[in-house]
C-alpha positions in Angstrom: 6.6 7.2 16.6 10.0 7.3 15.0 10.6 8.0 11.3 12.1 4.6 10.8 8.9 2.9 12.2 6.7 5.0 9.9 8.9 4.1 6.9 8.6 0.4 7.8 4.8 0.7 8.2 4.5 2.5 4.8 6.6 -0.1 3.0 4.7 -3.0 4.6 1.3 -1.4 3.7 2.4 -1.0 0.1 3.4 -4.7 -0.1 0.2 -5.8 1.8 -1.9 -3.5 -0.4 -0.6 -5.1 -3.6 -0.9 -8.6 -2.1 -4.3 -7.9 -0.5 -5.9 -6.5 -3.6 -4.9 -9.6 -5.7 -5.8 -12.4 -3.3 -6.7 -10.9 0.1 -5.0 -11.5 3.4 -3.1 -8.2 3.7 -3.8 -8.2 7.5 -1.3 -11.1 7.9 1.4 -8.5 7.2 -0.1 -5.2 8.5 -1.6 -6.0 11.9 1.6 -7.7 13.3 3.8 -4.9 12.1 1.5 -2.3 13.8 1.5 -4.4 17.0 5.3 -4.7 17.0 5.6 -0.9 16.4 3.8 -0.4 19.8 0.2 0.2 18.9 -2.5 -1.4 21.1 -4.6 -4.2 19.5 -7.6 -1.8 19.2 -5.5 0.8 17.4 -3.7 -1.7 15.2 -6.9 -3.4 14.0 -8.6 -0.1 13.5 -5.7 1.3 11.5 -5.6 -1.7 9.4 -9.3 -1.5 8.6 -9.0 2.1 7.5 -6.2 1.1 5.2 -8.0 -2.0 3.9 -11.0 0.2 3.0 -8.9 2.1 0.5 -7.3 -1.2 -0.8 -10.8 -2.7 -1.2 -12.2 0.3 -3.0 -9.2 0.5 -5.4 -9.3 -3.2 -6.2 -13.1 -3.2 -6.7 -12.8 -0.3 -9.0 -10.2 -2.0 -11.1 -12.0 -5.3 -11.3 -15.3 -3.5 -11.9 -14.0 -1.6 -14.9 -12.7 -4.9 -16.4 -16.2 -6.6 -15.8 -14.7 -9.3 -13.5 -17.1 -9.0 -10.7 -19.9 -11.5 -10.1 -22.4 -9.3 -8.3 -24.9 -12.1 -7.4 -22.2 -14.0 -5.5 -20.8 -10.8 -4.1 -24.0 -9.8 -2.3 -24.2 -13.3 -0.7 -20.6 -13.0 0.5 -21.3 -9.4 1.6 -24.1 -10.6 3.9 -21.8 -13.2 5.6 -18.9 -10.7 5.8 -21.2 -8.1 7.5 -22.2 -10.7 10.1 -18.5 -11.6 10.6 -17.5 -8.0 10.9 -20.0 -7.4 13.7 -18.9 -10.5 15.5 -15.2 -9.6 15.1 -15.8 -6.1 16.4 -17.5 -7.5 19.5 -14.5 -9.8 20.1 -12.0 -7.0 19.7 -13.9 -4.8 22.1 -13.7 -7.6 24.7 -9.9 -7.5 24.5 -8.6 -5.3 27.3 -6.5 -2.4 26.1 -3.1 -2.0 27.5 
């Protein structure tokens, strides 16, 4: 991968990280840029998920220290998100890699 591609990916991830930690939806920026840079769909989505783990942990830590987390609702959403993650993983695995 060229240095210019890596620079573009880093800049997009910084913007998406800021955007994603505030309101979510960073994948709208990161996954397409990874696909356009030549990664397969499996690699692009996997790379995004590793990055979003750090974004989520950082945002959760910040909101947690400011006491802005509703844990009761969070556990309900976490249950549905876990089901969606499993279903999404199965869909991605059904996409043929090129």
